[in-house]
C-alpha positions as CSV (number, residue, x, y, z in Angstrom):
1,A,70.5,-0.5,-26.0
2,A,73.0,-0.8,-23.4
3,A,74.9,2.5,-23.6
4,T,71.8,4.1,-23.2
5,A,70.9,2.2,-19.4
6,L,74.5,3.2,-18.3
7,A,73.9,6.5,-19.5
8,A,70.5,6.5,-17.5
9,E,72.2,5.0,-14.6
10,P,75.9,5.6,-14.4
11,D,76.6,3.2,-11.8
12,A,74.8,0.3,-13.5
13,A,77.8,-1.3,-14.4
14,A,78.6,-1.7,-10.4
15,R,75.5,-3.4,-9.6
16,S,75.4,-7.3,-9.6
17,P,73.8,-9.1,-12.0
18,A,70.5,-9.6,-10.3
19,G,70.4,-5.7,-10.2
20,R,71.1,-4.7,-6.8
21,P,73.8,-2.7,-5.8
22,P,77.4,-4.7,-4.3
23,V,77.3,-6.6,-1.1
24,Q,79.8,-4.3,0.3
25,W,77.1,-1.4,0.0
26,Q,74.4,-3.1,1.2
27,T,76.5,-4.3,4.5
28,R,77.4,-0.8,4.6
29,A,73.6,0.8,4.6
30,L,72.7,-1.8,7.1
31,R,75.8,-1.0,9.3
32,G,74.6,2.6,9.4
33,I,70.9,2.0,10.1
34,G,72.2,0.0,13.3
35,Y,74.2,2.9,14.4
36,A,70.9,5.2,13.8
37,L,68.7,2.5,15.5
38,V,71.4,2.3,18.6
39,E,71.4,6.1,18.8
40,L,67.5,5.7,19.1
41,G,67.9,3.6,21.8
42,R,66.5,0.5,19.7
43,L,68.7,-2.3,20.6
44,E,67.1,-5.2,19.8
45,D,66.3,-3.8,16.3
46,A,69.9,-2.9,15.7
47,R,71.0,-6.2,16.6
48,A,68.7,-7.9,14.3
49,T,70.3,-5.5,11.9
50,Y,73.7,-6.6,12.3
51,R,73.1,-9.9,12.1
52,R,71.4,-9.1,8.7
53,A,74.8,-7.2,7.7
54,L,76.7,-10.4,9.1
55,D,74.2,-13.1,6.6
56,L,75.4,-10.8,3.7
57,D,78.7,-11.0,4.5
58,P,80.3,-12.5,7.6
59,N,83.9,-11.3,7.1
60,D,82.3,-8.0,7.8
61,A,84.4,-6.6,10.8
62,S,82.8,-3.6,11.4
63,A,79.4,-5.0,11.5
64,R,80.6,-7.6,13.9
65,K,82.4,-5.1,16.0
66,E,78.8,-3.5,16.6
67,L,76.8,-6.3,17.0
68,E,79.8,-7.1,20.0
69,Y,78.5,-3.7,21.4
70,V,75.0,-3.9,21.4
71,N,75.1,-7.0,22.8
72,G,77.1,-5.6,25.8
73,R,74.5,-2.7,25.8
74,L,71.6,-5.7,26.2
75,G,73.9,-7.4,29.0
76,G,75.7,-9.6,26.8
77,A,72.5,-11.4,25.4
78,A,72.9,-12.9,22.2
79,P,69.9,-15.2,21.3
């Protein structure tokens, strides 16, 4: 049965026990969303998205750097 599940979903073995993608994948996706939000001028939403990425992985240097950029664009405000 396990082999059938792996054949149906090749990356199933890389998933966490709860069935969610690994944290690195989640934070990478959130950084991509944050970037798109910045490009759309939705800086408050981008800030919330980068914070969510940092909640998942406080050591994510890229998310921290992007959050600092957004905070700078918002006038340094970091509520």
